[in-house]
C-alpha positions as CSV (number, residue, x, y, z in Angstrom):
1,M,67.1,-44.3,-57.3
2,N,67.7,-47.1,-59.9
3,L,68.0,-44.9,-62.8
4,D,70.6,-46.9,-64.8
5,E,68.6,-50.0,-65.8
6,G,66.6,-50.0,-69.0
7,H,64.8,-47.1,-70.5
8,M,63.2,-44.4,-68.3
9,L,61.9,-41.2,-68.0
10,V,63.0,-38.5,-65.4
11,A,61.5,-35.2,-64.8
12,F,63.3,-32.7,-62.7
13,V,60.8,-30.5,-61.1
14,T,60.3,-28.1,-58.1
15,Q,57.4,-27.6,-55.8
16,G,55.2,-24.2,-56.5
17,C,56.4,-24.1,-60.2
18,P,53.3,-23.9,-62.2
19,Y,55.1,-25.5,-65.3
20,C,56.4,-28.4,-63.2
21,R,52.8,-28.9,-62.1
22,M,51.7,-28.9,-65.6
23,T,54.5,-31.4,-66.7
24,R,53.5,-33.9,-64.1
25,E,49.9,-33.7,-65.2
26,K,50.7,-34.1,-68.8
27,L,53.2,-37.1,-68.1
28,N,50.5,-38.8,-65.7
29,Y,48.1,-38.2,-68.8
30,I,50.5,-39.7,-71.2
31,A,51.2,-42.7,-68.8
32,T,47.5,-43.3,-68.2
33,R,46.3,-42.8,-71.8
34,N,49.4,-45.2,-73.3
35,N,49.1,-47.6,-70.2
36,L,52.6,-47.1,-69.4
37,S,54.2,-48.6,-66.3
38,S,54.6,-46.0,-63.6
39,D,57.9,-47.4,-62.4
40,K,59.5,-45.9,-65.7
41,I,58.6,-42.4,-64.9
42,R,60.4,-40.5,-61.8
43,Y,60.1,-37.3,-60.6
44,I,63.2,-35.7,-58.9
45,E,62.9,-32.6,-56.7
46,P,66.1,-30.6,-55.4
47,F,65.6,-32.6,-51.7
48,D,66.0,-35.8,-53.4
49,I,69.5,-35.1,-54.7
50,G,70.6,-31.9,-53.3
51,T,69.9,-28.4,-54.5
52,D,73.7,-28.0,-55.8
53,L,73.5,-31.1,-58.0
54,F,69.8,-30.3,-59.0
55,I,71.1,-27.1,-60.4
56,Q,74.1,-28.7,-62.1
57,I,72.0,-31.0,-63.8
58,T,69.2,-28.5,-64.9
59,Y,71.1,-25.3,-65.3
60,G,68.4,-23.8,-63.2
61,N,65.8,-24.5,-65.7
62,R,62.9,-26.8,-64.9
63,P,60.9,-28.5,-65.6
64,L,63.6,-30.7,-67.3
65,V,62.4,-34.0,-68.9
66,V,65.1,-36.5,-69.7
67,L,64.8,-39.9,-71.5
68,L,67.5,-42.3,-70.2
69,D,68.9,-45.5,-71.9
70,N,70.9,-47.2,-68.9
71,G,71.5,-44.1,-67.1
72,M,72.6,-42.1,-70.1
73,P,70.4,-39.2,-71.1
74,T,69.4,-39.8,-75.0
75,T,66.6,-36.9,-75.3
76,T,65.7,-33.7,-73.2
77,Y,62.4,-32.0,-73.3
78,H,60.8,-29.2,-71.7
79,Y,57.0,-28.6,-70.7
80,R,55.9,-27.4,-74.1
81,N,57.8,-29.7,-76.4
82,I,57.1,-33.1,-74.7
83,N,56.6,-35.6,-77.6
84,E,53.8,-38.0,-76.5
85,K,54.4,-40.4,-79.4
86,E,58.4,-40.7,-78.6
87,V,58.0,-41.0,-74.9
88,T,55.5,-43.9,-75.2
89,S,57.7,-45.7,-78.0
90,W,60.6,-45.3,-75.8
91,L,59.1,-46.6,-72.5
92,Q,57.1,-49.6,-74.5
93,D,59.7,-50.6,-76.6
94,F,62.4,-51.7,-73.9
95,K,62.2,-55.2,-73.0
96,Q,64.1,-56.1,-69.9
């Protein structure tokens, strides 16, 4: 999945979850509004990594949004507290 290179935003979501749907919409809006590269935002669902690992990472709470620095988590958000300014700065400031 190439999550260990540079600054990345990863959202752990599931189908059928209304908050996960709203998280996708919110992140897509932020990306469009701020002209962010779509390759820096990844959505991971249980079938991508296996249900057990998904639950181990999220503790069963979803959606979970994580800012990664070379694969290491630095900041986490849930739907209500996604900070557009922080996300935009994080994804724009990193130069590979």
